[in-house]
C-alpha positions as CSV (number, residue, x, y, z in Angstrom):
1,M,-1.5,-19.8,6.9
2,L,-1.1,-16.0,6.8
3,G,-0.2,-13.0,4.6
4,L,2.4,-10.3,5.7
5,A,1.6,-6.9,4.5
6,I,4.6,-4.6,4.5
7,H,4.5,-0.6,4.5
8,T,7.5,1.5,4.7
9,S,6.8,4.1,2.0
10,S,6.5,7.2,4.3
11,P,8.3,8.1,7.8
12,Q,6.2,5.4,9.5
13,L,6.6,1.7,9.0
14,G,3.6,-0.7,9.3
15,F,3.0,-4.2,9.4
16,M,-0.5,-6.4,9.2
17,L,-0.5,-10.4,10.1
18,Q,-3.5,-11.8,8.6
19,S,-5.0,-15.5,8.0
20,L,-6.0,-16.7,4.6
21,P,-9.6,-16.6,4.0
22,G,-11.5,-19.9,5.9
23,Q,-8.1,-20.5,7.8
24,G,-8.5,-18.7,11.3
25,A,-9.1,-15.6,12.4
26,I,-5.8,-14.1,13.5
27,S,-5.5,-10.0,12.3
28,R,-2.8,-8.0,14.0
29,H,-1.6,-4.7,12.5
30,Q,0.9,-2.2,14.4
31,V,2.4,0.8,13.4
32,W,5.8,2.9,14.2
33,D,6.9,6.4,14.0
34,L,10.5,5.8,13.5
35,G,11.4,9.0,10.8
36,R,15.2,8.4,9.4
37,E,15.5,5.2,11.8
38,V,13.1,2.7,9.4
39,S,16.0,1.4,7.7
40,S,17.7,0.6,10.7
41,Q,14.6,-0.8,12.8
42,F,13.4,-2.5,10.3
43,H,14.2,-6.1,10.5
44,V,14.2,-5.9,14.2
45,K,10.7,-4.9,14.3
46,L,9.5,-7.5,11.9
47,M,11.3,-10.3,13.6
48,E,9.5,-9.0,16.9
49,F,6.2,-8.5,15.0
50,I,5.9,-12.1,13.0
51,Q,6.5,-13.7,16.7
52,P,4.6,-16.3,17.8
53,Y,4.7,-17.4,14.1
54,D,7.6,-18.1,11.8
55,W,8.2,-18.2,8.1
56,Q,6.8,-21.0,7.1
57,D,3.7,-19.8,8.5
58,V,3.6,-17.2,5.6
59,S,2.1,-17.9,2.4
60,F,2.7,-14.4,1.0
61,I,3.8,-11.2,1.0
62,A,2.3,-7.6,0.1
63,V,4.5,-4.6,-0.2
64,A,3.2,-1.1,-0.7
65,N,5.5,0.1,-3.2
66,G,4.6,3.4,-3.5
67,P,4.4,6.4,-4.4
68,G,6.2,7.8,-1.5
69,G,9.3,8.6,0.0
70,F,12.4,7.3,-1.8
71,T,14.2,5.3,0.6
72,G,11.4,3.9,2.7
73,T,9.6,3.0,-0.2
74,R,13.2,0.9,-1.5
75,I,13.4,-0.6,1.6
76,G,10.4,-1.8,1.8
77,V,10.4,-3.5,-1.3
78,V,13.9,-4.6,-1.2
79,A,13.3,-6.4,1.5
80,A,10.1,-7.8,0.2
81,R,11.3,-9.3,-2.8
82,T,14.6,-10.7,-0.8
83,L,11.6,-12.4,1.4
84,A,9.4,-13.8,-1.1
85,Q,12.1,-14.9,-3.3
86,Q,14.0,-17.0,-0.4
87,L,10.6,-18.4,0.6
88,E,9.5,-19.0,-2.6
89,I,6.3,-17.7,-2.0
90,P,3.9,-15.0,-3.8
91,L,4.5,-11.6,-3.4
92,F,2.0,-8.8,-4.3
93,G,2.9,-4.9,-5.0
94,V,0.1,-2.6,-3.8
95,S,-0.2,0.8,-4.7
96,S,0.3,3.4,-1.9
97,L,-2.9,5.4,-3.1
98,A,-5.1,2.0,-3.7
99,A,-4.1,1.4,0.1
100,L,-5.5,4.5,1.1
101,A,-8.5,3.9,-0.9
102,A,-9.3,0.5,0.6
103,Q,-8.6,1.5,4.1
104,S,-11.5,4.4,3.6
105,I,-13.8,2.1,2.0
106,A,-13.5,-0.8,4.8
107,S,-14.2,2.2,7.1
108,Q,-17.5,3.4,5.2
109,P,-18.9,1.9,2.2
110,L,-18.8,4.3,-1.0
111,A,-22.1,5.2,-2.4
112,E,-23.5,4.5,-5.2
113,N,-22.0,5.2,-8.6
114,Q,-19.4,6.7,-6.1
115,D,-15.5,6.8,-7.3
116,I,-12.5,7.7,-4.6
117,A,-9.8,10.1,-5.5
118,V,-6.6,9.7,-3.1
119,T,-4.2,12.7,-2.8
120,M,-0.4,12.6,-0.8
121,P,1.2,15.3,-0.8
122,A,4.6,15.6,-3.4
123,K,7.7,18.0,-3.7
124,R,7.6,21.4,-5.7
125,A,3.3,22.2,-5.3
126,A,2.7,18.7,-6.6
127,V,0.5,15.8,-4.9
128,Y,0.4,12.3,-6.1
129,G,-3.1,11.6,-7.0
130,A,-5.2,8.7,-8.5
131,I,-8.7,8.0,-9.2
132,Y,-10.2,4.5,-8.2
133,R,-13.5,2.7,-8.9
134,P,-14.7,-0.6,-7.1
135,T,-15.5,-3.7,-9.3
136,A,-16.6,-7.1,-8.5
137,G,-13.4,-7.9,-6.2
138,D,-11.1,-5.2,-7.3
139,F,-10.4,-1.9,-7.7
140,Q,-9.6,-0.6,-11.2
141,A,-7.8,2.4,-11.5
142,M,-9.8,5.1,-13.4
143,R,-6.9,7.6,-13.0
144,S,-3.3,5.8,-12.6
145,D,-1.2,6.8,-9.6
146,A,0.6,9.9,-11.1
147,V,2.8,13.2,-9.8
148,V,0.2,16.4,-10.7
149,A,0.7,19.7,-10.2
150,E,-1.7,20.7,-7.0
151,S,-3.8,23.5,-9.2
152,D,-4.2,20.3,-12.4
153,W,-5.6,18.1,-9.6
154,V,-8.3,20.3,-8.4
155,E,-9.4,20.9,-12.1
156,V,-9.5,16.9,-12.4
157,V,-11.3,16.6,-9.5
158,E,-14.2,19.3,-10.1
159,Q,-14.7,17.7,-13.7
160,W,-15.2,14.0,-12.8
161,E,-18.3,12.9,-14.2
162,R,-18.9,10.8,-11.5
163,P,-19.2,12.0,-7.4
164,L,-16.0,11.2,-5.7
165,R,-15.2,11.2,-2.3
166,Q,-12.0,12.8,-1.9
167,V,-9.3,11.2,0.6
168,K,-6.2,13.6,1.1
169,I,-3.2,12.0,3.5
170,A,-0.5,13.5,5.1
171,A,2.7,11.9,3.6
172,D,4.2,10.8,7.0
173,G,1.4,9.2,8.0
174,A,0.6,6.1,5.6
175,A,1.3,3.3,7.0
176,E,-2.4,2.8,8.5
177,S,-2.6,1.8,5.2
178,A,-1.2,-1.3,5.5
179,T,-4.6,-2.8,6.2
180,G,-5.3,-1.4,2.6
181,V,-2.1,-3.5,1.5
182,M,-3.6,-6.3,3.2
183,A,-7.0,-6.2,1.7
184,L,-6.0,-5.5,-1.8
185,A,-3.8,-8.5,-1.9
186,Q,-6.0,-11.0,-0.5
187,L,-8.7,-9.9,-3.2
188,R,-5.7,-10.9,-5.5
189,W,-5.0,-14.2,-3.8
190,M,-8.7,-14.9,-3.3
191,G,-9.1,-14.5,-7.3
192,G,-6.4,-17.1,-8.4
193,D,-3.3,-14.3,-8.9
194,R,0.4,-15.6,-7.7
195,P,2.6,-12.9,-8.8
196,E,6.7,-13.9,-8.7
197,W,8.8,-11.9,-6.4
198,S,10.7,-10.2,-9.4
199,S,7.5,-8.5,-10.8
200,V,7.4,-5.9,-8.5
201,M,8.9,-2.4,-8.8
202,P,8.7,0.9,-6.5
203,F,6.6,3.2,-7.9
204,Y,8.7,6.6,-6.5
205,G,6.5,9.3,-8.5
206,Q,9.6,11.4,-8.5
207,H,13.1,11.7,-8.9
208,P,14.5,12.1,-5.1
209,V,16.6,15.0,-5.9
210,D,15.7,18.4,-7.1
211,R,16.8,19.2,-10.4
């Protein structure tokens, strides 16, 4: 049985298929730089990517539910909700920033007593920012995902009470962290979490239109 991760919160499209713990060694990850064509290419790329498996092999879906681009985030979340509802399987919504943190820690574990701060560019001289602390089998958001003025974020980081690893990602290159989406969803799956499709909502961070 497999988990499927979807990441569309940037101009990239990212998918990952991975077998559940103890059920094989399938692991496949792919990213496409599609820009404005994510919406038109999403379903074609997904059907190609999932082969040779079929939907009956998928035990859960996980989706990056933002923050990120308005249109891309909406496309991914709506598609994931629809699939999970039709297949009657759990759907995990994973913060795009938490997925980036998980990806970073997978490549290099944190030092003892170290937290991880993740930022991604937002509009109007701001960043999407969050600070996480790994706990037994999960992440704890010490500072939840939010839009913060760049100057305010610098102050937050400088005044943080524990050592910090800082991860900064370009807004147009986040889909590689579909691996982080999968990692965090699998942790929740192994902990017995089985969320319904209706529980997952997009988090855009900012209104898509300047006012």
